[in-house]
C-alpha positions in Angstrom: -22.8 20.8 -3.3 -20.0 22.4 -1.3 -16.9 23.7 -2.8 -14.0 21.6 -1.3 -10.4 21.2 -1.8 -8.2 18.3 -0.8 -5.8 18.8 1.9 -2.8 16.8 2.8 -1.1 17.4 6.1 2.3 15.4 5.6 4.3 14.9 2.6 3.1 11.4 1.8 -0.6 11.1 3.1 -4.0 10.9 2.0 -6.0 14.1 1.4 -9.0 15.3 3.3 -11.9 17.4 1.9 -12.1 20.9 3.5 -14.7 23.6 2.8 -12.6 26.5 0.8 -14.6 29.2 2.7 -14.4 31.1 -0.5 -10.7 31.2 -0.9 -9.2 31.2 -4.2 -6.8 28.2 -3.9 -4.4 26.5 -6.3 -2.8 23.2 -6.0 0.4 23.0 -3.8 -0.4 25.9 -1.9 0.2 25.9 1.8 -3.0 26.8 3.8 -4.0 26.7 7.6 -7.0 24.4 8.2 -9.0 23.7 11.3 -8.7 20.0 12.4 -9.7 18.1 15.6 -6.2 18.7 16.6 -6.4 22.6 16.3 -5.0 24.6 13.5 -2.6 22.8 11.2 -0.5 23.6 8.2 -1.4 21.6 5.2 -0.9 21.7 1.4 -3.5 21.9 -1.3 -3.4 18.5 -3.2 -6.6 18.7 -4.9 -7.8 21.9 -6.6 -11.1 23.1 -5.5 -14.3 21.4 -7.1 -17.8 20.8 -6.1 -18.1 17.8 -4.2 -21.4 15.8 -3.8 -22.3 15.3 0.1 -22.3 11.5 0.2 -18.6 11.9 -0.5 -17.9 14.2 2.4 -17.0 12.9 6.0 -18.8 15.0 8.8 -18.3 17.2 10.1 -16.9 19.5 7.1 -14.2 21.5 8.4 -13.0 24.6 6.8 -9.8 26.1 5.8 -8.8 29.0 8.0 -6.7 31.0 5.5 -4.0 30.7 3.2 -0.7 30.2 4.8 1.5 33.2 5.5 5.3 33.6 6.1 4.6 34.1 9.7 2.7 30.6 9.5 5.5 28.9 7.9 7.9 30.3 10.1 6.0 28.9 13.1 5.6 25.7 11.8 9.5 25.6 11.5 9.8 26.3 14.8 7.3 23.9 15.9 9.3 21.1 14.1 12.4 22.0 16.0 10.2 22.0 19.2 8.9 18.5 18.3 12.6 17.1 18.1 13.2 18.4 21.5 9.8 17.1 22.9 10.7 13.8 21.3 13.9 13.4 23.4 11.7 14.4 26.5 9.2 11.7 25.8 12.1 9.2 25.6 13.3 10.0 29.2 9.9 10.2 30.4 9.2 6.7 29.0 12.4 5.3 30.7 11.8 6.8 34.0 8.1 5.2 34.0 9.7 2.1 32.6 7.1 1.9 29.7 7.9 -0.6 27.1 7.6 1.7 24.0 9.8 3.0 21.4 9.2 6.8 20.6 9.4 7.4 16.7 8.1 11.1 16.4 6.2 14.1 17.7 3.9 16.3 15.7 2.9 19.7 17.1 0.1 21.5 15.9 0.5 25.2 14.5 -1.1 26.7 17.6 0.8 24.3 19.8 -2.8 23.2 21.3 -2.1 19.5 20.7 0.8 17.1 20.7 0.8 13.9 18.7 3.2 11.2 19.9 3.9 8.2 17.5 5.5 5.2 19.0 6.1 1.5 18.5 5.7 -1.4 21.1 5.4 -5.2 21.1 2.3 -5.3 22.9 -0.4 -3.0 24.2 0.9 -0.6 26.8 -0.5 1.6 29.4 0.6 5.0 28.6 -2.0 7.0 31.0 0.6 8.3 33.3 2.8 9.1 30.3 0.1 11.3 28.7 -0.5 12.9 32.0 3.1 14.0 32.7 3.6 15.0 29.1 0.6 17.2 29.0 1.5 18.8 32.2 5.0 19.6 30.6 3.9 20.8 27.1 0.9 22.4 28.4 -1.0 21.0 25.5 -3.4 18.1 24.7 -1.7 14.8 24.0 -2.6 12.0 21.7 -0.6 8.8 21.4 -0.7 6.5 18.5 0.8 3.0 18.2 2.0 2.4 14.7 2.3 -1.0 13.0 5.3 -2.1 11.0 4.0 -0.5 7.6 3.3 2.7 9.3 6.8 2.8 11.0 8.6 2.3 7.7 6.4 4.9 6.3 7.2 7.4 9.0 11.1 6.6 9.2 12.0 5.8 5.5 14.6 3.6 4.1 15.8 1.9 0.8 13.9 -1.1 -0.5 15.7 -4.3 -1.8 15.4 -2.6 -5.4 17.7 0.3 -4.3 15.1 3.0 -4.4 13.4 4.9 -1.4 10.5 3.1 -0.2 7.3 3.5 -2.0 5.2 4.2 1.4 7.7 6.9 2.1 7.7 8.6 -1.1 4.3 8.3 -2.9 1.8 5.6 -1.4 -0.8 7.6 0.3 -2.8 4.2 1.4 -1.9 0.7 2.0 -3.6 -1.9 0.0 -4.1 -5.5 1.0 -1.1 -7.7 -0.3 -1.2 -11.3 -0.3 1.2 -14.3 -0.8 -1.0 -15.4 -3.8 -0.2 -12.3 -5.5 3.6 -13.6 -5.6 2.6 -17.0 -6.7 0.7 -15.7 -9.5 3.4 -13.6 -10.6 5.8 -16.5 -10.6 7.9 -15.3 -8.0 10.2 -17.4 -5.6 8.0 -19.0 -3.1 10.4 -17.8 -0.3 8.6 -14.9 1.7 12.0 -13.6 2.9 12.7 -12.7 -0.8 9.6 -10.5 -1.4 9.5 -9.2 2.2 9.9 -5.3 2.7 12.1 -3.8 5.1 9.0 -3.6 7.6 9.2 -7.4 7.4 5.7 -7.5 5.6 4.9 -8.4 1.7 6.2 -5.6 -0.4 3.7 -3.1 -1.6 4.9 -3.3 -5.1 3.5 -7.0 -5.4 0.0 -5.0 -5.7 1.3 -2.7 -8.7 0.9 -5.4 -11.5 -1.7 -7.7 -10.0 -4.6 -6.2 -11.9 -2.6 -7.1 -15.1 -2.1 -10.7 -14.0 -5.7 -11.0 -13.0 -7.0 -9.6 -16.1 -5.1 -12.2 -18.1 -7.6 -14.8 -16.8 -6.6 -18.4 -15.5 -3.6 -20.0 -17.1 -1.3 -22.8 -16.2 1.0 -22.2 -13.1 4.7 -23.0 -12.8 5.1 -26.8 -12.0 1.7 -27.8 -13.7 1.8 -30.5 -16.2 0.3 -29.4 -19.7 -0.8 -30.5 -23.0 0.6 -28.9 -26.0 0.7 -29.5 -30.0 4.4 -30.8 -29.5 3.5 -33.2 -26.5 2.8 -33.2 -22.9 5.5 -31.3 -20.7 5.8 -29.1 -17.4 5.6 -25.5 -17.1 9.0 -24.1 -15.8 8.4 -20.4 -16.5 5.9 -17.8 -17.6 6.1 -14.5 -19.3 2.9 -12.7 -18.7 3.6 -9.7 -20.9 4.4 -11.9 -23.9 1.7 -14.4 -23.1 4.5 -17.1 -23.5 4.9 -20.4 -21.5 8.4 -22.0 -21.0 7.8 -25.7 -21.0 10.1 -28.8 -20.7 8.5 -31.6 -22.6 8.3 -35.0 -21.3 9.7 -36.7 -24.3 13.4 -35.7 -25.1 13.5 -33.2 -22.2 13.5 -30.4 -24.8 12.5 -26.9 -23.5 10.2 -24.9 -25.8 8.3 -21.5 -25.9 4.6 -21.5 -26.7 1.6 -19.0 -26.5 -0.9 -19.4 -23.9 -3.5 -20.5 -26.5 -1.3 -23.7 -27.5 -1.2 -24.7 -23.9 -3.6 -26.7 -21.8 -3.6 -27.7 -18.4 -3.6 -31.5 -17.8 -5.5 -32.9 -14.4 -4.9 -36.6 -13.7 -3.4 -37.1 -17.2 -6.4 -35.6 -19.0 -6.5 -32.6 -21.0 -8.7 -30.0 -19.2 -10.5 -28.9 -22.4 -11.5 -32.0 -24.0 -11.3 -34.5 -21.2 -9.3 -37.1 -23.0 -5.8 -38.4 -22.8 -3.9 -37.5 -25.9 -2.2 -34.5 -27.5 -3.7 -31.9 -29.6 -2.4 -31.6 -33.1 -1.3 -28.4 -34.8 -4.2 -28.3 -37.3 -6.9 -29.8 -35.3 -8.7 -27.8 -32.5 -10.9 -29.4 -30.1 -14.5 -29.1 -31.0 -16.6 -26.7 -29.0 -18.5 -28.1 -26.1 -22.3 -28.3 -26.3 -24.2 -25.7 -23.9 -24.8 -27.1 -20.5 -22.3 -30.0 -21.0 -19.3 -28.2 -19.6 -17.7 -29.4 -16.2 -15.7 -27.6 -13.9 -12.7 -29.1 -12.0 
């Protein structure tokens, strides 16, 4: 097994395995690595370790050297060069009348490659843009059209919670987020309320989803339930305490009951024992015989 280290090339990005080439590396150490875009300055995020071949992406590239003060100075100059190049890209796109919004320009350490990130409503033909930019920069040019989430990660911002965006501070990869997650967490059923600055569902809906899923199936807000105190409707659910807030049908009283004392009613019937009645405190329904259970 080759000895590899996990290298990240941006402040917030996933790590890639690189052959250490026998170098003695430490976490958070700056290194220069060979990539498909030439030499790039990266940071060791995962300390060197033996990695099985089936976990590596071919071809396995190598770390060229530990970054020197000269490498860091060149990288700083390249950042300034990238800012100037971004302004030129915006002028060039305007002259060519290409409907694209230029966001950022990355320059490889050896200035052999330039990477342009842009946003556009539809697919655009940027072949002439690339040709003229390559002639101006004297380097190879790659263009990437970013989606809404990647734009937010690149530009940064502040979320509705008042904190910097998760995607711009620590999230290295985007995980799928669905409206069902918001429903299971008893959030307001208004997509605008749990949409991020990118206009997509907030990534933080994913954080607690495993805990809600681990809790198993349970009555949802608005469902009719049968309890030891009578029938009612679920109006709130505290996942962490395992309690349901229920408004009883008789007397309009609001009570708090643990999950094991609440049973979903379907068509006026208790889903556990299939009869129209209430369960007493002392009496629990008898266990069903194997093979006699029904699914609803």
